[in-house]
MARFIDO-129230 format. One record per residue (C-alpha): residue number from 1; x negated, y negated, z negated. Coordinates in steps of 0.5 Angstrom, whole numbers. Example, Ala and Ser with C-alpha at 12.3 -4.5 7.8 and 13.67 -1.06 7.14 Angstrom:
2
> resi;xx;yy;zz
> 1;-25;9;-16 .
> 2;-27;2;-14 .
//
This chain:
299
> resi;xx;yy;zz
> 1;100;-68;-62 .
> 2;97;-70;-69 .
> 3;93;-64;-70 .
> 4;90;-64;-63 .
> 5;89;-71;-63 .
> 6;84;-70;-69 .
> 7;80;-66;-65 .
> 8;74;-69;-62 .
> 9;70;-66;-56 .
> 10;62;-65;-58 .
> 11;57;-70;-55 .
> 12;53;-67;-49 .
> 13;46;-66;-50 .
> 14;41;-69;-45 .
> 15;37;-63;-44 .
> 16;35;-61;-37 .
> 17;28;-61;-35 .
> 18;30;-64;-28 .
> 19;35;-69;-25 .
> 20;39;-75;-28 .
> 21;46;-72;-27 .
> 22;50;-72;-34 .
> 23;55;-67;-35 .
> 24;62;-70;-37 .
> 25;64;-69;-45 .
> 26;66;-62;-46 .
> 27;74;-62;-46 .
> 28;77;-61;-53 .
> 29;79;-53;-55 .
> 30;86;-51;-53 .
> 31;91;-48;-56 .
> 32;93;-41;-54 .
> 33;101;-40;-53 .
> 34;101;-36;-60 .
> 35;98;-42;-63 .
> 36;91;-40;-64 .
> 37;85;-42;-61 .
> 38;83;-41;-54 .
> 39;78;-36;-52 .
> 40;73;-41;-50 .
> 41;73;-45;-57 .
> 42;68;-42;-60 .
> 43;63;-44;-55 .
> 44;65;-51;-55 .
> 45;64;-51;-62 .
> 46;57;-49;-62 .
> 47;55;-53;-56 .
> 48;51;-58;-58 .
> 49;44;-60;-60 .
> 50;43;-54;-65 .
> 51;45;-49;-60 .
> 52;40;-53;-55 .
> 53;34;-52;-60 .
> 54;36;-45;-61 .
> 55;35;-43;-53 .
> 56;29;-47;-53 .
> 57;26;-43;-59 .
> 58;29;-36;-56 .
> 59;25;-38;-50 .
> 60;18;-39;-54 .
> 61;20;-32;-57 .
> 62;21;-29;-50 .
> 63;14;-31;-48 .
> 64;11;-29;-55 .
> 65;15;-22;-54 .
> 66;12;-21;-47 .
> 67;5;-23;-50 .
> 68;5;-18;-56 .
> 69;8;-12;-52 .
> 70;2;-13;-47 .
> 71;-3;-13;-52 .
> 72;1;-6;-55 .
> 73;1;-3;-48 .
> 74;-7;-3;-48 .
> 75;-7;2;-53 .
> 76;0;5;-53 .
> 77;3;7;-46 .
> 78;10;5;-45 .
> 79;14;11;-47 .
> 80;18;12;-40 .
> 81;18;16;-34 .
> 82;11;20;-34 .
> 83;9;17;-40 .
> 84;15;19;-44 .
> 85;14;23;-51 .
> 86;19;26;-56 .
> 87;16;22;-61 .
> 88;20;16;-59 .
> 89;27;19;-60 .
> 90;32;24;-57 .
> 91;32;24;-49 .
> 92;38;21;-46 .
> 93;40;23;-39 .
> 94;36;18;-34 .
> 95;42;15;-30 .
> 96;47;13;-36 .
> 97;41;11;-40 .
> 98;39;6;-35 .
> 99;46;3;-33 .
> 100;48;2;-40 .
> 101;41;-1;-42 .
> 102;42;-6;-36 .
> 103;49;-8;-36 .
> 104;49;-13;-42 .
> 105;44;-17;-37 .
> 106;50;-17;-33 .
> 107;56;-18;-37 .
> 108;53;-23;-42 .
> 109;52;-29;-37 .
> 110;59;-28;-34 .
> 111;62;-28;-41 .
> 112;59;-34;-43 .
> 113;59;-37;-36 .
> 114;67;-37;-36 .
> 115;66;-42;-42 .
> 116;60;-46;-40 .
> 117;61;-54;-38 .
> 118;56;-54;-33 .
> 119;58;-47;-29 .
> 120;63;-51;-24 .
> 121;57;-54;-21 .
> 122;54;-51;-15 .
> 123;47;-51;-17 .
> 124;48;-48;-23 .
> 125;53;-43;-20 .
> 126;48;-41;-15 .
> 127;42;-40;-20 .
> 128;47;-36;-24 .
> 129;49;-32;-18 .
> 130;42;-30;-17 .
> 131;41;-27;-24 .
> 132;47;-24;-24 .
> 133;46;-21;-17 .
> 134;39;-18;-19 .
> 135;43;-14;-25 .
> 136;49;-12;-21 .
> 137;44;-8;-17 .
> 138;40;-6;-23 .
> 139;46;-4;-27 .
> 140;51;-1;-22 .
> 141;47;1;-16 .
> 142;40;3;-18 .
> 143;42;8;-23 .
> 144;46;12;-18 .
> 145;40;12;-13 .
> 146;35;16;-18 .
> 147;33;22;-16 .
> 148;32;28;-22 .
> 149;29;22;-26 .
> 150;26;24;-33 .
> 151;30;23;-39 .
> 152;29;16;-43 .
> 153;27;16;-50 .
> 154;32;13;-55 .
> 155;27;8;-57 .
> 156;26;6;-50 .
> 157;33;5;-49 .
> 158;34;1;-55 .
> 159;29;-4;-54 .
> 160;31;-5;-46 .
> 161;38;-5;-49 .
> 162;37;-11;-54 .
> 163;32;-15;-49 .
> 164;38;-15;-44 .
> 165;43;-18;-49 .
> 166;38;-23;-51 .
> 167;36;-25;-44 .
> 168;43;-25;-42 .
> 169;45;-30;-47 .
> 170;39;-34;-46 .
> 171;39;-35;-38 .
> 172;47;-35;-38 .
> 173;48;-40;-43 .
> 174;42;-45;-41 .
> 175;45;-45;-34 .
> 176;52;-45;-35 .
> 177;52;-50;-40 .
> 178;46;-54;-41 .
> 179;41;-54;-34 .
> 180;43;-61;-30 .
> 181;41;-62;-23 .
> 182;42;-68;-18 .
> 183;47;-67;-13 .
> 184;43;-65;-8 .
> 185;39;-60;-11 .
> 186;40;-54;-7 .
> 187;36;-58;-1 .
> 188;31;-60;-5 .
> 189;24;-57;-3 .
> 190;23;-54;-10 .
> 191;29;-50;-10 .
> 192;28;-48;-3 .
> 193;21;-45;-4 .
> 194;24;-42;-11 .
> 195;30;-39;-8 .
> 196;25;-36;-2 .
> 197;21;-33;-7 .
> 198;26;-30;-11 .
> 199;29;-27;-5 .
> 200;23;-24;-2 .
> 201;21;-21;-9 .
> 202;27;-18;-10 .
> 203;27;-15;-3 .
> 204;20;-12;-4 .
> 205;22;-9;-11 .
> 206;28;-6;-8 .
> 207;24;-3;-2 .
> 208;18;-1;-7 .
> 209;23;3;-11 .
> 210;26;6;-4 .
> 211;19;9;-3 .
> 212;18;12;-10 .
> 213;24;15;-10 .
> 214;23;19;-3 .
> 215;16;21;-4 .
> 216;18;28;-6 .
> 217;22;32;-1 .
> 218;28;36;-3 .
> 219;26;42;-8 .
> 220;19;39;-9 .
> 221;16;37;-16 .
> 222;9;34;-18 .
> 223;7;27;-16 .
> 224;4;24;-10 .
> 225;1;18;-7 .
> 226;6;12;-5 .
> 227;4;9;2 .
> 228;8;4;6 .
> 229;10;-3;5 .
> 230;6;-7;-1 .
> 231;4;0;-4 .
> 232;-2;-1;2 .
> 233;-4;-7;-2 .
> 234;-3;-6;-9 .
> 235;-1;0;-14 .
> 236;4;-3;-18 .
> 237;8;-6;-12 .
> 238;15;-5;-15 .
> 239;12;-9;-21 .
> 240;9;-15;-16 .
> 241;16;-15;-13 .
> 242;20;-16;-19 .
> 243;14;-21;-22 .
> 244;15;-25;-15 .
> 245;22;-25;-16 .
> 246;23;-28;-23 .
> 247;17;-34;-22 .
> 248;21;-36;-15 .
> 249;27;-36;-20 .
> 250;24;-40;-25 .
> 251;21;-45;-20 .
> 252;29;-46;-17 .
> 253;31;-47;-24 .
> 254;26;-51;-27 .
> 255;28;-49;-34 .
> 256;24;-47;-40 .
> 257;28;-41;-41 .
> 258;27;-38;-34 .
> 259;20;-40;-34 .
> 260;19;-36;-41 .
> 261;23;-30;-37 .
> 262;18;-30;-31 .
> 263;12;-30;-36 .
> 264;15;-25;-40 .
> 265;16;-20;-34 .
> 266;8;-22;-32 .
> 267;6;-20;-39 .
> 268;10;-13;-39 .
> 269;10;-11;-32 .
> 270;3;-13;-31 .
> 271;0;-8;-36 .
> 272;5;-3;-34 .
> 273;2;-4;-27 .
> 274;-5;-3;-30 .
> 275;-3;3;-33 .
> 276;-1;6;-27 .
> 277;-7;4;-23 .
> 278;-12;8;-28 .
> 279;-7;14;-28 .
> 280;-7;14;-20 .
> 281;-15;14;-20 .
> 282;-15;19;-25 .
> 283;-10;24;-22 .
> 284;-12;23;-14 .
> 285;-19;24;-12 .
> 286;-17;21;-5 .
> 287;-13;15;-8 .
> 288;-15;8;-4 .
> 289;-21;5;-8 .
> 290;-19;-2;-4 .
> 291;-12;-2;-7 .
> 292;-11;-7;-12 .
> 293;-7;-7;-18 .
> 294;-2;-12;-18 .
> 295;-4;-18;-14 .
> 296;-5;-17;-6 .
> 297;-13;-18;-5 .
> 298;-14;-21;-12 .
> 299;-12;-16;-18 .
//
């Protein structure tokens, strides 16, 4: 009792950009049956103003990363798929490489959410669930739908793996421990609009990937012009869907971390869409001239 009584809970830090609700103080670390600290003791110790500031700095870093990558991609194509090159490391089989590189963005948020003080609140649960659901598809379903995918260079795999670890912690820790929302947030127009954007964007992304996978019939090789769905309007239909998805997510969350992720996605996928569009124009003489790059009717 003396040892336990001396432990004091860490103070909560008001950090949410929206809402007036305040989370209760985190409970003191519990002692495991063997006398050691419980599995969540580490996260309770680091929780506070310093970690909150770290998350903000990581969010700014994510935006800078996206902007830097967009600038680099103007000169060097993303070494993936049709742009793969042996210069970027030994090739890895497409299916296991994709699954392994995306898996941290699924497991890390679930791990930190198990110890988060805000994870029991419904707005936080729903928003974290949106993030996790995306990566359930990307890590556990999408890889097994790949048809004869080109090998992934090791360097590309490593960059994607590190990004998913980084962003998985950033989004998971923000939503499970720091983001605070009013009790009626799930009925707020801001959340509803953002959730619809997230849902529509994810649907467009999945449908566009389906179109790309089925361009070739069994036994066929080479590239074809994608048609149908949002490909009738833009060359990067799958990219447009994912960008819409994460901006909808950012609107529903209203956190600096989710906005940083959306901006980073826009920078990187926008650059890739431009590369694809230029490649299509050079590859196919009959490529639709009125098809935009990324945003229907606009760009």
